[in-house]
Steps between C-alpha positions, in 0.01 A plus 500: 500500500581307187280195462729296282441151620638177369329173534804307478511630846236263577691194469763555742581321775725245632484287805745244629443134536307231331511150646802341341344207319594660166806402301807724503448566128139611550362854522164418658379852578577871457867572583594133520499211749548722808363826359841660537586525127801271533557258211728222620567304179856473370633452148349830384646720225731788593402722206225491241578381144536781249228334293259498794370228727406156369120484508382151592134583445249783488123472535216754475328626816266789569535797736631497852756637746539161671836336447536125437572234762699185416473181703527128432566544129193721454451873442198677651390840374178705534348729237178677393306442178299816435177459304353852533545835671736796519858385552665841477710541817412799714695533826214654700199346322353154530456321169211262435584186305341165437701186447661200665792462739708191429765290669717317246725204572771441241772240456826667608701324224271569206249766603214271398178551693430228758182643649304824528263635764284796401202686641283797406630818658381857443760764585423824687857617562756741364773362273294190415766306310451184704591317824775647718594205724745230395366149573639335814573127477522292819409150620359389164277805477513830315348807666391789278347839581334695221475875463137504622579290807419152367711263709547142376673191631557271201647154462847576360503188281148514357368853550183387675357732766561387860341809656437864415355824633458860394670719760301826462170309516604278788627789712274779373816682395544797266674414175844665478525756219770296324372158595629233737878482476639356826644157419351240739748351746523134602602463865479160670141382442379851417445709190526865606342772284414867519122519463352825636179573686435548871769333713608289201772697326694174521355150524653157558328203336559128533689430180339159462137610535482881481344516848574825684741448791542863605452855374651827619545875449261773402626753245311702237723374216711184494749630246686273258785347701496127580515338842869480595683281751813600690693356794561766766470544876527126551181423307356471152316821414238552231526850350202666332587824317161664439358843425573641847831338591673176597343254744685203650291196594547153642452287184347213701229705668477846338581671832650847455863551609553860386390767254702782341328772291607539136217645292592492132300702248191329355560203736777393263683283750658268246844362580548229759680638808866396479719392791877518523671418829328692779319740266182502295383746241205568273393775266234593248337760280597869527847432640384378840734255671595390847780314678438302818736345756384153597515410869724197553319372810132537409274580204525879506658786302628853539512757221850536351431752222230652282562554130531847352565650160864392512483187715325166507363276228131501409423241231178518304571205275719238658642353818870580558768242565679543836854375558744590779275781615468663157180504293517498120181592319301734284372823656173672417681746273630216281856514636659173609669569835717352772402601855618412851194373683637593845513871414312562173820633340502479121830368367452529124231509235464429127212468256689246288338177626148609413555673166860436390600864544778631721453776750382566853214730411136413471429171325178351368224615736415211733727282288523127570795273563519149648827412675612138551833381640688205349841427652693826526306688234144612434251449221284812455192499279384848397164626382648554151534122463880493543670242720824622660785333685655745747721514805350707781700639791479795740751674274343469155275346239714293262314371194657188348264395221160584353258329261142537381272238657148625422338784312326756725146482361293614798409863561586678824517873564513573129784264409543138392587275793526144628418484871538142622767317697683219314552151640845338503505121497656207316785734393248704305310824530121489460336838432174639366350816358140563392540291184732207567695298753855392413761259629864589423807300595749658742718188523874533445616302200 
């Protein structure tokens, strides 16, 4: 079996719902205020200028797959400053590096540094570019999870440490091959994280103190998908997509509702399970995907379909957008597809969003795209650094406009890539690669 693995993979995830204290113009965590990749601002351009986007500022950063968060006029981004070691990516080999992980807080208007938190961190992971998890901002705090499992709660205004813990040490957990990548989830008074170890695949901590409230699940590998909330069966369900399948828990107690097997290769459970109407689907490495029918009366599911060579959607590097029962997202073969989540039927496919080339054949292996809805159209950021405006429907992919946002300077599977989700806030796009973070205006003139 081919062992071509991408670490962008490791960042995926998307869960709904952050307490709504953030401003409408904020993007306080991965995939936005509600982790649904919907950008609600108006007054946004319809097409990109022929001369390119107006850059408001650009500042140097170091390596990382973690996208920026924007909240309260500040930008939060995590990176890794390597001081020694072998940084050559090897999909199946752990690299040993010495350096520091950092959390940077920048002024959203100017990009000027407001504060910095850094700590010594030796890497023992594959694809050691830097942190995978976008900072999560809530209740005056910023929560960050580093690639080696260093979890911090920082004061969002000053950067001082409120509490911290190292997850693999605390829970005697094996370190994932590609590092910790499941974005922590704020739910009520809890911070929910995938941790690992015996009966602690997922843990819920008091977000004010870091005290453990509950822990649950025992699985050999936690995978790389974040904790995900859905409303179904008359209750709020917490979904954990791990190396053996999907588990549904009560987010208040950790009690198990149901489990459905879905064993992806190399425990590369990456995307956040996506719900549309009465259906739920997930997929991962080696083309493995699954559709589930959600019970309307209680927290339970029945299997609707299992993906095959010609059906389903199995992302390795991104979480699809679901609208009116159709998922739009990048498949493991690098083809951007539309799929009905009730049946697994593929409606169309094109490699254009990820590499700018037409066609329905194989695209960039484990290619990356990030899909965000604004009004009636979508902004799609591809691994080649292009930002696209497109209309997506069950009938077709309709590209409206395209511009270069960032240079792909990282290395993944033998090609130059940028594997991080942008933030959309203040009528701007904020994006980073392994060398810089930029802020470009998307405001209509």
